[in-house]
C-alpha positions as CSV (number, residue, x, y, z in Angstrom):
1,M,-14.5,33.2,-34.9
2,S,-17.6,32.3,-32.6
3,I,-18.5,33.9,-29.1
4,V,-17.8,31.5,-26.5
5,S,-21.2,29.1,-25.8
6,P,-23.6,28.0,-23.1
7,E,-21.9,24.6,-23.2
8,Q,-18.1,25.9,-23.2
9,I,-19.3,28.3,-20.3
10,V,-20.2,25.2,-18.5
11,A,-17.2,23.1,-19.0
12,K,-15.1,26.2,-17.7
13,S,-17.5,26.4,-14.8
14,H,-16.2,22.7,-13.8
15,N,-12.4,23.9,-13.4
16,A,-13.9,26.7,-11.4
17,Y,-15.7,24.5,-9.3
18,R,-12.2,22.7,-8.5
19,R,-10.3,25.6,-7.7
20,F,-13.0,26.8,-5.3
21,L,-12.9,23.5,-3.7
22,K,-9.3,23.7,-2.9
23,R,-9.9,27.2,-1.7
24,W,-12.9,26.2,0.2
25,I,-11.0,23.4,2.2
26,R,-8.4,25.9,3.1
27,E,-11.0,28.1,4.3
28,Q,-9.9,30.6,1.6
29,A,-13.2,31.1,-0.2
30,D,-14.7,34.2,1.0
31,E,-13.5,36.5,-2.2
32,F,-13.9,33.7,-4.5
33,F,-17.5,35.2,-5.5
34,P,-18.0,36.9,-8.4
35,C,-15.5,34.4,-10.4
36,R,-14.6,36.2,-13.4
37,L,-14.4,33.0,-16.2
38,P,-11.7,32.9,-19.0
39,V,-13.9,33.2,-22.1
40,D,-13.8,34.0,-25.8
41,L,-15.7,37.0,-26.4
42,K,-14.9,38.7,-29.8
43,V,-17.0,39.8,-31.9
44,D,-16.9,38.5,-35.8
45,S,-17.6,42.0,-37.9
46,N,-17.5,39.8,-40.6
47,N,-20.8,37.8,-39.8
48,P,-23.1,39.9,-37.8
49,S,-25.8,37.7,-38.2
50,R,-24.2,34.6,-36.8
51,T,-22.9,37.0,-33.9
52,I,-26.7,37.9,-33.2
53,A,-27.7,34.6,-32.6
54,E,-24.7,33.3,-30.9
55,N,-24.7,36.9,-28.4
56,E,-29.0,36.1,-28.1
57,L,-28.1,32.2,-27.4
58,L,-25.4,33.3,-24.4
59,L,-28.3,35.8,-22.9
60,K,-31.0,33.0,-22.8
61,K,-29.1,30.5,-21.2
62,S,-27.7,33.6,-18.4
63,K,-28.5,34.3,-15.3
64,S,-30.8,37.2,-16.4
65,Q,-33.4,34.5,-18.0
66,R,-33.0,31.5,-15.9
67,G,-32.2,33.2,-12.3
68,W,-29.3,31.0,-11.6
69,G,-26.1,30.5,-13.6
70,Y,-23.6,32.7,-15.4
71,T,-24.1,36.1,-15.3
72,V,-23.1,38.1,-18.7
73,H,-21.7,41.4,-18.4
74,R,-21.8,43.7,-21.4
75,E,-21.4,47.3,-22.2
76,Q,-22.3,49.8,-24.8
77,I,-20.2,49.7,-28.0
78,R,-20.1,51.2,-31.9
79,K,-18.6,48.4,-34.0
80,R,-19.0,48.2,-38.3
81,N,-21.9,46.1,-39.2
82,F,-23.5,46.8,-35.7
83,G,-23.5,50.0,-35.1
84,N,-24.3,51.5,-31.4
85,N,-24.9,48.2,-29.2
86,L,-24.4,46.5,-26.1
87,F,-21.6,43.5,-26.7
88,P,-20.8,40.9,-24.1
89,K,-17.3,42.5,-22.3
90,S,-17.3,39.8,-19.4
91,V,-18.8,36.4,-17.7
92,T,-19.0,35.5,-14.1
93,I,-20.6,33.4,-11.7
94,D,-21.7,35.4,-8.7
95,T,-22.5,33.1,-6.0
96,L,-22.1,29.8,-4.8
97,D,-25.3,28.4,-5.4
98,D,-25.3,29.8,-8.5
99,L,-21.8,27.9,-9.3
100,L,-23.0,24.7,-8.2
101,R,-26.4,24.6,-10.4
102,L,-24.4,25.5,-13.2
103,T,-22.4,22.4,-12.8
104,N,-24.7,20.2,-11.0
105,N,-22.7,19.9,-7.8
106,T,-25.3,20.2,-5.0
107,D,-24.9,17.0,-3.9
108,H,-21.3,16.7,-4.4
109,F,-20.4,19.8,-2.2
110,E,-22.9,18.9,0.2
111,A,-21.2,15.5,0.5
112,V,-17.3,17.3,0.8
113,Q,-19.0,19.3,3.2
114,S,-20.6,16.4,5.5
115,V,-16.9,14.4,5.1
116,A,-15.1,17.5,6.1
117,R,-17.0,18.5,8.9
118,Q,-16.9,15.4,11.1
119,V,-13.5,14.9,10.4
120,R,-12.2,18.5,11.6
121,Q,-14.5,17.7,14.4
122,S,-13.2,14.3,15.3
123,L,-9.7,13.9,14.2
124,P,-8.7,17.7,13.3
125,S,-5.1,16.3,13.0
126,L,-5.8,15.3,9.4
127,N,-6.7,18.6,8.4
128,D,-3.7,18.0,5.7
129,W,-5.1,14.7,4.4
130,L,-8.5,16.9,3.6
131,I,-6.4,19.2,1.6
132,S,-4.5,16.9,-0.3
133,H,-8.1,15.0,-0.8
134,I,-10.4,17.7,-1.6
135,H,-11.4,16.4,-4.9
136,S,-12.5,12.4,-3.5
137,L,-13.9,13.6,-0.2
138,H,-16.9,13.1,-1.6
139,Q,-16.2,9.1,-2.1
140,H,-16.6,9.0,1.9
141,A,-20.0,10.7,2.5
142,D,-21.6,6.9,3.5
143,S,-18.7,5.9,4.8
144,I,-17.3,8.4,6.9
145,E,-19.0,7.9,10.6
146,G,-17.7,4.5,10.5
147,L,-14.0,5.2,8.9
148,V,-13.8,7.9,12.5
149,R,-15.0,5.6,14.7
150,V,-12.2,2.5,13.8
151,T,-9.8,5.5,13.8
152,Q,-10.7,6.5,17.0
153,F,-10.6,2.9,18.5
154,F,-7.4,2.4,17.1
155,I,-5.8,5.9,19.0
156,E,-7.3,4.6,21.9
157,N,-6.3,1.1,21.5
158,P,-3.2,0.2,19.5
159,F,-1.9,-3.1,18.1
160,P,-5.4,-4.4,19.8
161,D,-4.0,-8.2,18.5
162,C,-7.7,-9.1,17.6
163,Y,-9.3,-10.1,14.2
164,M,-11.2,-7.0,12.0
165,R,-14.7,-8.4,13.1
166,Q,-14.2,-8.1,16.8
167,I,-13.3,-4.3,16.6
168,P,-16.2,-2.5,18.2
169,A,-17.1,0.4,16.1
170,S,-20.4,-0.8,15.6
171,V,-19.5,-1.5,11.5
172,E,-20.2,-3.7,9.2
173,T,-18.1,-7.4,9.5
174,K,-16.1,-6.3,6.3
175,F,-16.2,-2.5,6.5
176,I,-12.4,-2.2,7.3
177,E,-11.3,-4.3,4.7
178,K,-13.4,-2.1,2.4
179,H,-12.1,0.9,3.6
180,R,-8.1,-0.2,4.3
181,S,-6.8,2.0,2.0
182,T,-7.9,5.4,3.5
183,L,-7.7,3.5,7.3
184,R,-4.1,2.7,6.5
185,Q,-3.5,6.6,5.2
186,W,-4.9,7.9,8.7
187,F,-3.5,5.3,10.5
188,D,-0.1,6.0,9.2
189,L,-0.5,9.8,10.0
190,L,-2.3,9.2,13.6
191,L,-1.0,6.2,15.7
192,P,1.5,6.3,17.7
193,L,4.7,4.2,17.0
194,T,3.9,1.2,19.0
195,G,0.6,0.9,16.9
196,I,2.6,0.5,13.5
197,D,4.5,-2.1,12.5
198,V,6.8,-0.2,9.5
199,N,8.3,-3.5,7.9
200,E,4.7,-5.0,7.0
201,S,2.9,-3.8,4.2
202,K,0.1,-5.9,4.6
203,F,-3.0,-4.2,6.8
204,A,-3.6,-6.3,9.2
205,R,0.1,-6.8,10.5
206,R,1.2,-3.5,9.9
207,F,-1.9,-2.8,13.0
208,G,-1.6,-5.1,14.9
209,L,-4.5,-7.1,14.0
210,R,-5.0,-10.9,13.8
211,D,-5.5,-12.3,9.9
212,D,-5.4,-15.3,8.4
213,R,-2.3,-15.9,8.7
214,T,-0.5,-18.7,6.5
215,H,0.7,-20.9,8.7
216,R,4.9,-22.2,9.2
217,A,5.4,-25.5,8.9
218,I,7.8,-27.1,11.6
219,K,9.6,-30.3,12.4
220,F,11.1,-31.8,15.0
221,L,14.4,-33.4,14.3
222,D,14.7,-35.1,17.9
223,L,11.8,-36.5,19.7
224,N,13.4,-35.4,23.3
225,L,13.1,-31.9,22.2
226,Q,10.1,-32.4,21.0
227,Q,8.7,-34.0,24.2
228,E,10.6,-31.3,26.2
229,L,8.3,-28.5,24.3
230,N,5.3,-30.6,25.2
231,L,4.4,-30.8,21.7
232,P,2.2,-34.4,20.2
233,F,3.4,-33.8,16.9
234,E,6.9,-34.5,14.8
235,E,5.1,-32.3,12.2
236,L,2.9,-29.7,12.4
237,S,2.0,-25.8,11.2
238,L,1.5,-22.9,13.5
239,P,1.2,-19.2,12.5
240,L,3.9,-17.2,13.8
241,R,2.3,-15.5,16.7
242,S,2.0,-19.2,18.4
243,L,5.5,-20.3,17.3
244,A,6.7,-17.2,19.2
245,T,5.5,-18.7,22.2
246,I,7.5,-21.9,21.9
247,P,9.9,-22.0,24.9
248,V,12.9,-23.4,22.6
249,K,16.2,-23.3,24.2
250,N,20.1,-24.7,23.4
251,S,18.7,-25.7,19.5
252,T,19.6,-26.0,16.2
253,I,16.7,-24.2,14.2
254,F,17.0,-25.2,10.7
255,I,15.5,-22.7,8.0
256,V,14.5,-24.4,5.1
257,E,12.4,-23.1,1.9
258,N,11.5,-26.2,0.1
259,N,8.9,-28.2,2.1
260,L,9.5,-31.9,0.4
261,N,13.7,-31.1,2.3
262,L,12.1,-30.0,5.4
263,L,9.7,-32.7,5.9
264,T,12.6,-35.4,5.0
265,L,15.6,-33.8,6.9
266,P,17.6,-36.4,9.3
267,A,17.7,-36.8,12.8
268,F,19.6,-34.0,14.6
269,R,20.2,-33.6,18.6
270,R,17.9,-30.6,20.1
271,G,17.3,-29.5,16.5
272,M,14.3,-28.2,14.8
273,A,13.3,-27.2,11.2
274,I,10.6,-24.7,10.0
275,R,9.3,-23.2,6.4
276,G,11.1,-20.5,5.7
277,E,8.6,-19.3,3.2
278,G,11.1,-17.4,1.0
279,N,10.7,-13.8,0.7
280,A,8.7,-13.9,3.6
281,V,11.7,-15.1,6.0
282,N,12.2,-11.8,7.4
283,R,8.6,-12.4,9.4
284,L,10.8,-15.1,11.5
285,E,12.1,-11.7,13.4
286,S,9.1,-11.9,15.5
287,L,10.3,-15.8,17.0
288,D,12.4,-14.0,19.4
289,W,14.0,-17.4,20.4
290,L,15.9,-17.4,17.3
291,S,18.2,-15.2,18.5
292,D,19.6,-17.2,21.4
293,N,19.4,-20.8,19.3
294,Q,22.0,-21.5,16.4
295,I,20.2,-20.7,13.3
296,I,21.2,-23.2,10.0
297,Y,20.2,-21.6,6.5
298,W,19.2,-23.9,3.3
299,G,18.2,-22.6,0.7
300,D,18.1,-22.3,-3.3
301,L,21.7,-22.2,-4.9
302,D,20.7,-18.9,-7.0
303,V,20.5,-15.0,-6.7
304,D,17.7,-15.1,-4.7
305,G,18.6,-17.7,-2.3
306,F,21.5,-15.7,-1.4
307,L,19.5,-12.4,-1.5
308,I,17.0,-14.2,1.4
309,L,20.2,-15.3,3.1
310,S,21.7,-12.0,3.3
311,R,18.2,-10.6,4.6
312,L,17.6,-13.4,7.3
313,R,21.6,-11.9,8.6
314,N,19.9,-8.6,9.1
315,I,17.7,-9.8,11.0
316,F,19.8,-12.7,13.0
317,P,23.6,-11.6,12.4
318,H,24.9,-15.4,13.6
319,T,22.8,-17.3,10.8
320,Q,25.1,-20.2,9.0
321,S,24.4,-21.4,6.3
322,L,24.4,-25.3,4.8
323,M,25.1,-26.3,1.6
324,M,25.0,-22.5,-0.3
325,N,28.5,-23.2,-1.4
326,H,30.8,-23.7,-4.5
327,E,31.5,-27.1,-4.2
328,T,27.8,-27.9,-3.9
329,L,27.2,-26.7,-7.6
330,L,29.8,-28.5,-8.4
331,S,29.0,-31.3,-7.3
332,H,25.6,-31.4,-9.0
333,E,25.9,-29.5,-12.5
334,A,23.8,-31.5,-13.7
335,E,21.1,-30.7,-11.8
336,I,21.7,-26.8,-12.0
337,T,18.9,-25.0,-14.5
338,S,18.3,-21.5,-15.2
339,G,17.9,-18.9,-12.9
340,N,15.7,-15.8,-13.1
341,E,18.1,-13.3,-14.9
342,T,17.9,-10.4,-12.2
343,T,21.6,-8.3,-11.9
344,P,21.5,-7.0,-8.3
345,T,24.8,-6.4,-6.6
346,M,26.5,-8.2,-4.4
347,P,24.7,-8.8,-0.8
348,T,26.2,-7.6,2.3
349,N,26.5,-10.2,4.7
350,L,27.8,-13.4,2.9
351,T,30.6,-15.2,3.8
352,P,34.0,-15.2,1.0
353,C,32.8,-18.8,0.0
354,E,29.2,-17.8,-0.4
355,A,30.2,-14.8,-2.2
356,I,32.0,-17.3,-4.5
357,A,28.7,-19.1,-5.3
358,F,27.0,-16.0,-5.5
359,E,28.9,-14.5,-8.5
360,Y,29.0,-18.1,-9.8
361,C,25.1,-18.2,-10.1
362,L,25.1,-14.4,-11.3
363,K,27.5,-15.0,-14.0
364,N,26.2,-18.4,-15.4
365,N,22.3,-17.4,-14.1
366,A,22.5,-20.4,-12.5
367,R,20.4,-22.1,-10.0
368,L,20.7,-25.1,-8.2
369,E,17.2,-25.7,-6.3
370,Q,17.7,-27.4,-3.1
371,E,15.3,-30.2,-4.3
372,R,17.6,-31.6,-6.8
373,I,20.3,-31.5,-4.3
374,G,20.7,-35.7,-3.4
375,Q,19.2,-37.2,0.0
376,A,22.1,-39.3,0.3
377,F,24.1,-35.5,-0.2
378,V,21.7,-33.7,2.1
379,E,22.1,-36.6,5.3
380,Q,26.5,-36.8,4.6
381,E,26.3,-32.8,5.2
382,I,24.0,-32.6,8.0
383,S,26.0,-35.6,9.4
384,Q,29.0,-33.7,9.4
385,L,27.5,-30.4,10.6
386,S,26.3,-32.7,13.6
387,Q,29.7,-33.9,14.1
388,N,30.9,-30.5,14.3
389,D,28.5,-29.2,16.3
390,S,29.3,-32.3,19.1
C-alpha cells in the first residue's frame, strides 16, 4: 500500500475547503485550523525503496520545503527493514493562506467574501440564503452591486407597474432578465405579500412588472355595447391590464378557446367574447368586472376542457358552460378524435350534465374540438341561450 501522494492531498484539500466555507459563512471557522486531513500514511515494510521515495516526495512538496501548503508531522519509529527513522504521522493544513494556495482558491474566496459582505451590509435578512448558497456565491461577485440595488428598489417600491428597463437602479437594460433566478429567490424572501402575485410563475407578472404580455382577443357581439364602451372596433386585442379598465356592465361575456370560433360568434344582445387561452384562463381573474357579468364558457369537449372550466369556476363560480354536454358529443360522433390519454380525477365544480360528458371523454379518450362543431349548430345553441336570457 502506498503512502498518500501530494496529488491526493490536494484533492482532499478541496474537500477541506468546502467544509471551511460552510463553517466560515456561519462565522464558526475560528478553530478550523490546523485542519487535519484524513490520509493514508501506512508504511509498506516489504518495499523499503518505494516507501522511502514516496516519503521524500511527500516532504519535497510540503510546506517545510515550499513555504506554503500542507504540513507533514513525523515521529521517530523503529521498523523492520527501516531501522530507527522519522515516519509521517499526520498531515495538516495550518492556515487559511495554506488552504487557499494549495487549492488555488484565493480569488474564489475573495469573491465569496465580497458577496457575503455586501449582502450582509445591505440585505441582512438574506443571511440564511447566504448559508444555503455558499458554494455558488462567487458566481455573483460581478453582479452583486446591481442585485442589491434592484432588490432595494423593489423593497421600497413593491409592484412598481413599470417595465424592467425603467427601473432606476443603474444596471444594464437586460440585467434583471439575466439574473431573474437569483432575484426571484431574494424577492420571495424579502418582499411584502403586497409585492408578490403568488399565483404567477413568470417573473415579471409575479413581481408587478410590465412585460410584453400576450394580448387577449375580444369581439363585441352587440354594436350598442361597443359604442357604449366607446371602442372603435368590433374586433381587437388588448393586454389584460388594459381590458381591466373597460367598465363592462350588465353584459354576457363569452370565453372561447378557438380564435376562429370567437370571430364567428353570432350577434348577442349585450354580448362580448374573450379568448380564454386554455390553461392561462385563470389570468382573467384580474378582470374584476367579470364578477358582475354573466359568463359563458365554451371550450373543447375533452378532459382538458373540463379541467379548464373547473379552474375558471374556482375564480368565477357563476360561470355557465355552452355546448359542453353529452348531447353535443352524441350529435357530433363523426367529429370526435383521440384525446391526450390523461387520467385525472373528476374535477370539482362540474354540473351533473358536464360530469357525464367528462366521464365519457375520460373513459373513451375522446375529444371534440370546438372548431369541429358546425356553425349552424353553434348559432342554434346561442339563439336558444338568447331566448332563455330574454
